[in-house]
ZASE-797467 format. One line per 5 residues: for each residue x, y, z of C-alpha. Coordinates in Angstrom, 1 decimal. Last residue first. Example, Ala and Ser with C-alpha at 12.3 -4.5 7.8 and 13.67 -1.06 7.14 Angstrom:
BEGIN
13.7:-1.1:7.1  12.3:-4.5:7.8 $
***
This chain:
BEGIN
20.1:-7.4:-17.2  18.3:-7.5:-14.3  16.4:-4.1:-14.7  15.7:-4.4:-17.8  13.6:-7.4:-17.3 $
12.0:-5.8:-15.0  10.9:-3.0:-16.5  9.9:-5.1:-19.5  7.9:-6.6:-16.8  6.0:-3.4:-15.9 $
5.3:-2.4:-19.8  3.6:-5.8:-20.1  1.5:-6.2:-17.0  0.8:-2.3:-17.5  -0.5:-3.7:-21.1 $
-2.2:-6.5:-18.8  -4.3:-3.9:-17.0  -4.6:-2.4:-13.3  -0.6:-2.8:-12.1  0.3:-0.5:-9.7 $
3.2:2.4:-10.4  5.3:2.9:-7.2  8.9:1.9:-7.8  8.3:3.9:-11.6  7.9:6.9:-9.8 $
12.1:6.6:-9.0  12.9:9.3:-6.6  10.1:8.4:-4.1  8.7:11.2:-2.1  8.2:11.4:1.7 $
4.9:12.8:3.3  5.2:13.5:6.8  2.1:13.1:9.5  3.0:13.9:13.0  -0.9:13.7:14.9 $
-2.4:17.0:16.1  -5.7:15.2:15.7  -6.6:17.2:12.7  -3.6:15.5:11.2  -4.4:12.5:12.1 $
-7.8:12.7:10.5  -7.0:13.5:7.9  -4.4:11.1:6.4  -6.6:8.5:7.9  -8.9:8.9:5.2 $
-6.2:7.6:2.4  -7.3:4.2:3.6  -10.7:4.9:2.5  -13.8:3.0:3.9  -16.5:2.5:0.8 $
-19.9:3.1:0.7  -19.0:4.3:-3.1  -20.2:7.1:-3.5  -18.9:8.4:-0.5  -19.9:8.5:3.0 $
-18.0:5.1:4.1  -16.6:6.5:7.5  -12.6:6.5:8.9  -13.3:6.4:12.8  -12.2:3.1:13.8 $
-9.2:3.4:11.1  -8.0:5.8:13.1  -7.8:3.9:16.7  -6.6:1.1:14.4  -3.7:2.7:12.9 $
-2.9:5.0:16.0  -2.3:1.9:17.6  -0.2:0.1:15.1  2.3:3.4:14.5  1.9:4.0:11.0 $
3.7:3.6:7.8  1.9:4.3:4.5  2.4:3.0:0.9  -0.7:4.2:-1.5  1.3:5.2:-3.6 $
-0.5:9.0:-2.9  -0.4:11.8:-5.7  2.3:14.6:-5.8  1.5:16.1:-9.5  -1.1:18.8:-8.0 $
-3.2:20.7:-11.2  -5.9:18.5:-10.1  -6.0:20.5:-6.5  -6.4:23.5:-8.6  -9.1:22.1:-10.0 $
-10.8:21.1:-6.7  -10.5:17.6:-5.9  -13.2:15.4:-4.8  -13.8:13.2:-7.6  -9.6:13.1:-7.8 $
-9.7:12.3:-4.4  -7.9:14.2:-2.0  -4.9:13.4:0.5  -4.0:15.2:3.6  -2.2:17.8:5.2 $
0.8:16.9:5.0  3.9:19.3:6.0  5.7:21.7:3.1  5.7:24.9:4.7  3.0:26.1:3.3 $
1.0:23.2:3.7  0.8:19.7:2.0  -2.3:18.6:-0.2  -1.4:15.4:-2.0  -3.7:14.1:-4.9 $
-5.4:10.9:-4.8  -4.5:9.2:-7.9  -6.7:9.2:-10.7  -4.8:10.4:-13.8  -1.2:12.0:-12.7 $
0.0:11.7:-16.1  3.9:11.8:-16.0  3.8:10.1:-12.2  5.0:12.2:-9.4  4.9:10.2:-6.4 $
4.4:10.1:-2.8  5.7:7.3:0.3  3.5:8.1:3.6  4.3:8.5:6.4  1.8:8.5:9.7 $
3.4:9.2:14.0  6.4:10.7:12.7  9.6:10.3:15.4  11.6:12.4:11.9  14.2:9.6:12.8 $
11.3:6.8:13.1  10.2:7.7:9.2  13.3:8.1:7.8  14.9:4.5:8.6  11.5:3.2:7.2 $
11.2:5.0:4.5  15.3:4.4:3.7  14.7:0.8:4.4  11.3:0.7:2.3  13.4:2.1:-0.7 $
16.2:-0.6:-0.6  13.8:-3.0:-0.4  13.4:-1.8:-4.4  9.2:-1.2:-5.0  8.4:-2.4:-8.8 $
6.2:-5.4:-7.7  3.1:-2.8:-7.4  0.2:-5.0:-6.6  0.2:-6.2:-3.8  -0.1:-2.9:-2.1 $
2.1:-2.1:0.7  1.6:-0.9:4.2  3.6:-0.8:6.7  2.4:-1.6:10.7  5.3:0.2:13.4 $
5.2:-1.2:16.8  3.8:-3.5:18.8  2.2:-6.2:18.0  0.2:-8.7:20.8  -3.1:-9.4:17.9 $
-1.7:-7.9:14.4  -3.2:-10.8:13.1  -6.2:-9.7:15.2  -6.3:-6.8:13.3  -5.5:-7.4:9.6 $
-9.3:-7.0:8.6  -8.7:-3.2:9.7  -6.6:-3.3:6.4  -8.5:-4.7:4.2  -11.2:-1.9:5.4 $
-9.1:0.3:5.1  -8.6:0.0:1.1  -12.6:-0.4:0.6  -15.2:-2.9:1.4  -14.5:-6.1:0.4 $
-16.9:-8.5:2.7  -14.7:-11.4:3.6  -12.0:-9.5:4.1  -9.6:-13.0:4.8  -6.1:-12.4:6.8 $
-3.0:-14.6:6.2  -0.1:-15.0:7.9  3.3:-15.8:6.2  6.5:-17.7:6.7  8.4:-18.4:4.2 $
9.9:-22.0:3.7  8.3:-22.7:0.1  7.9:-19.0:-1.6  6.5:-20.8:-4.9  4.0:-23.4:-3.7 $
3.4:-21.6:-1.2  3.1:-18.3:-1.9  0.6:-19.7:-4.9  -1.5:-21.8:-2.6  -1.8:-18.7:-0.2 $
-3.0:-16.8:-3.2  -5.5:-19.8:-4.9  -7.1:-20.3:-1.3  -8.4:-16.2:-1.4  -9.6:-16.3:-4.6 $
-10.8:-12.9:-3.6  -10.7:-11.8:-0.4  -7.0:-11.9:1.0  -4.7:-9.4:3.4  -1.2:-10.4:3.6 $
0.6:-10.6:6.8  4.1:-10.3:7.1  5.7:-10.6:11.1  8.4:-8.8:13.1  10.2:-7.4:10.4 $
13.0:-8.2:8.9  14.0:-5.7:5.9  14.9:-8.5:4.1  11.4:-10.2:3.9  9.4:-7.1:2.1 $
10.8:-6.9:-1.6  10.6:-10.8:-1.8  6.6:-10.1:-0.1  5.9:-7.9:-3.2  7.8:-9.7:-5.7 $
5.5:-12.6:-4.7  2.3:-10.8:-4.8  2.5:-10.2:-8.8  2.7:-14.5:-9.0  6.1:-15.4:-10.4 $
7.2:-16.2:-14.3  9.0:-12.7:-15.0  5.4:-11.2:-14.1  2.4:-13.5:-13.5  -1.3:-12.5:-12.6 $
-2.0:-14.3:-9.3  -1.8:-10.7:-7.4  -5.0:-9.8:-10.0  -7.2:-12.5:-8.5  -7.4:-14.8:-12.0 $
-11.1:-14.1:-13.6  -9.6:-12.0:-15.9  -10.1:-9.0:-17.6  -7.5:-7.7:-16.1  -9.7:-4.0:-15.3 $
-11.4:-6.5:-12.9  -8.6:-6.9:-10.4  -10.1:-9.1:-8.0  -8.9:-7.7:-4.6  -7.8:-9.4:-1.3 $
-4.2:-8.6:-2.1  -3.3:-5.6:0.7  0.1:-6.9:2.0  0.8:-5.9:6.1  4.0:-5.5:7.6 $
5.3:-5.1:10.8  7.8:-3.8:11.9  9.5:-2.7:15.3  10.0:0.5:16.3  13.7:2.2:16.6 $
***
């Protein structure tokens, strides 16, 4: 089993929250969102945990330090936010000298369980995969990228909603944004990602098709509980997520 490092994306502003506060600083059950994600990752025994910060970077660092005293966290700054692929690339220096797999998480997905990630990492290693992505089947796929599989269930690509055909839009399996990828392969793939899209951003999702095209073993692993992958983009979603978390602890 390879060593594992964790990268948590936490640089966004979260404009749909209708607040000046960085999204990951909004509180869930009395603690910032980012702290719930770090809590989930800590028991994995990762060699490094790197948090990508951007909007209100100092405030995010302060919140983590105050809520999680003594926890060793590294930070990488995404000075200009040009997409999720660009954000992960910002972690390259913080992972210098590390050799192994990189687990990529989002700082606004607080319901993920440690046991889920342990299984994800374990299955990735058992299958000798180069890249694995967690997927789920929400009631409403909305704007999520659709997972494209081949005839034998193999992972082929992620197709964004705006680029999807009507047949692809009918697919209910979507990308959670949670990946585990060999570190050296990850940064090679990221260096090949283009920003030829409406937003002129570098999307992390593009590494799937690139890896497949290069003959790498890629796999998609579906979550049993879709709630674990639900991100928080609005205050309404934050309220619903808090209700779920409270029921978990009752």
